[in-house]
N, C-alpha and C positions, 0 to 999 in steps of 0.2 A: 936812658938819654941822658948826657951830663947836665949838671945843673944850669951852666951857662949857656948851653945851647937851647934848652928850656926856656930860660929868661928871655933869650932874644927872639925865641919863636913868640912868646908872649907879647914881647914889645913890638914886633911887627904886627901881630894881630891887634894889639891895642891902639897903634898908631896908624893903621889903615884901613882896618875894618870898621873899627868902633868909631871912627870919625865922620862916618857917613850918616846924617842925621836925614830924619823923615821931615821935610818941609811943612807937613801939614800939623805936626804936633809939637807942643811949646818944648823950650830948650829943657826943661826939669825932666820932662819924659824921656825925651834923647838921651840925656845923661844917664838917669837910671838905668835904662837900658842897657848902655854901655857898660856901666859897673856890673851889671848882673851877668850879662854876655861874656864879660871879662872873666868873673868870678865862676862861671859854667866853664867855660873854655879851658879856664888852667886846671880846674878839677878833670875834666875830661883827658888833657894831655897826661896830667902827671899818672894817672891812672891806666891809662891806653897811648902809651908814646909812640907808637907808629906813626912816622911821620907822613906816610902814604895816604893815612886815613882823615876825612875831613870830620868835623865836630859830629856831625849827623851818624856818620860811619862808626864812631868811637862809642856814642850814645847807643846806638844798635848792638854793638857786641856786647856791653854792660848789661843790656836788656835782657839778654839771653838767660839770665837768673829769674826772670818773671815768666813762668812757665803760660800764664793765661795772655800773653801779649800776642799780638798779630804782626809777624816780621813785617818789616817793611822792606822787600825786596830791593828796591831803588837804593837802598844804603848797606846792601851785601854784594856789592859788585865784585866781580874775580878780576884780577890784575890783567888780564886781556882786555876786557871791555874797557876799565880805566885807561890803559893804556891806548887803546883805539881813540876813545875821545880826546884824550891830549893829543894824540898825533892828527886827528882830525883839525883841532882848533889851531894847532900848528900851522898845518897847511893852508888854513883861512888867512893867519896872520902873515906868514912867510911864503909868498907864490914863487918857489923854486923848487922843483921836483928831484933836482940833482943833490939837494942837501939832505940829510938825515935830520931826525926829530932832535937829537942833541945840538947837531948844526943850526938847526933853525932856531931854537931855544938861544944859543949864543948870539946868535945875530940880533934877537931882541934886547939881550941883555947888554950888547955892545951899543945898539942904539940908546938906550938909557944912559950909559956910562958917557956917550957922547953929548946928551943932554946936559948931564952933570957937569961937563967942562966949562959950561957957558957960565958957572956959579963961580964967583969971587974966593968962597971960602972952603972949595973942597969937601962938599957933602957926600956923606955915605950913601949907598945905595937906596936904601929905604925914604931918605932924607929927599933924594933927587924925585922919587915917586911922589911923595908928600907933595912936593913943590910944584910938581907937574900939575897936580889935580887930574880931573877928567872931565871936560867941558861936556861931552856926551851923555854922561850919566849924571849931571849936575854936580859933581864932587868939586868943591873950590879948592884950591891949592892952599896948603897950610902953611902959614906965615909965623914962624916961631923968632 
């Protein structure tokens, strides 16, 4: 994976996933966890750069070196199962059986871009998602 792609993946991870604090914990605990998660995620991406894998899946592949481990099969899903799960989620999000999974994802992406058109400063895709926040999960919009 080229460095610029890996850097962008890290930026997206840092900006979206790591900004979700646990409201029951102090800020310093959340910040420390964010930094540590970023460091671990970076190492996992660097050594197992397959973009179809989650951090847990990357770790499970590296864990193969430990012969005494108990494999966590939920992190060893075949492509067919991953695709099935993605398609089911897309079906839930875009209720139009005539569209393919790719077309459904494109609908969602276009919807995000339409939200971005409301901003005066032409934010990129990640910035639009940040500014939207997610009230249902308690994620406040990021205001930079």
